[in-house]
N, C-alpha and C positions, 0 to 999 in steps of 0.2 A: 358252916361254913368256911373255910384258913383257904384265902386265894392267892399265892403272885402270880404274877406275872409280869416276864421282863418282855423288853421293848425295847428298840433303837439301834442293833445288832446291823448289821454290813461289813460291804467290802470298804475298804477301809488304806491306802499306801501307805507306804514308812513310812514317820516324820508325822503323821500325818493323826487329827480327832476323830473320836464319838463321845458318844455319852448311849450311857444305861440306865434307862429307867425300869423301875417292879412300883407295880402298885398294889396295895395289900386288901386286906378286905376278911373280915372275920374273925378279926379279938382287934383287942386294945389298942394298936400301930403304937406307939409313945411309952406303950407301956416296956417295951422288950428292944433288946439288939439288935441290929440286925447285919449283914456280911455279904459282902460278891466272894465269889468262888469259880472255880474257868476249871476245863477239863479238856485238855488237848488228848486231837486223835489218838493211840491207844497209850491212853497214859491216866497218872490217877485225879483226882477229886483234887486238887489244889486251890486253898484257899487264899483269897485275893489283900482283901480291904473289908475292913470291917470298923460297926458309927455305934458309942450307945444310946443311952432311948432318948435321951436329951437332947440327942446332938452336941453335946459338950465336949467329948473323945474323939476321938482318931485312934485307926490302929492299922495298919499297912506291911504285907508281902516284901523282903526286900528288892524280889523284882519289879518292885514298879512304886517302888517307894519315891516320890521325887516326881512321875511321871502320873501317876495316878491319883487322882480327889473323890473321892468315897462324900456323900451328904445327907442331908436328909429335909421330907418338911415334914410333920406331921399335921401341919392344920387336910395336906393334900391324902393325905398316907403311902409319902413314896420315898423311895432313898431313889438314890441316882448315886451312880460313876464313872463321873469324868474320867478321862481318857487321852491323854497327848500324850506323842513322841512315840509314839502307835509302832514296834519291829511284831517283824514273823513269825516267834516268840511267844508275841502275844495269838497269834490264833489260838483260839476255843470255843467251846459252848461256854458259858458266862453265869451264872445261876447264881438266884440272890438267893441270900436263907434268912428266916428267923430264931434267931439267941432264945434259948430257955430263959438269959439271964437279961437281968438291965442292965448291966453295969462290971462286963467283963473285965477282964485287966489282962495283959496280950497275948499270958500263955491260951488262955479260956477262947481269947477268939478264933486259937489257931483248935481250935480241937474238937473237927468237923461233928464226932457226933454227942454235939451240945448243942446238936440246931436238930430241930423239928420239926422244921420243914423245911419245904425247898423251891420253884416256880420250877415253871421245864424249862426254863431256857432260852438265849440270844444263844444267834453264831455272830460271831465276830471273825474276820478272816481279812491279814492282811499281806496283802504281794501289791508286787510293781504289773 
């Protein structure tokens, strides 16, 4: 049974930082790319960042480039999202997604239909 469990969300001030974690089980973690996506109130799901199966390459949406960093620890079956310089516009429910590919290119990372599992999400709220 595939499980993706996000944690680390919470309330942060503008300019602050949070680190999200996603612990996975039920599949060979090191064989698949992973991504983070988010959904703000009243909006659709937005892809945020992705990392290939061996961690050698990452990709980011323009809206978070330079502020967020995705990483993974294949020994711990966990993917992370370090979020710095947070803005109120980053407020959303953040999801961890499992790709069907090991080494997707940038365009494939952005295609949300190319992910077969998603966690329950962790809420991030950026407010003063």
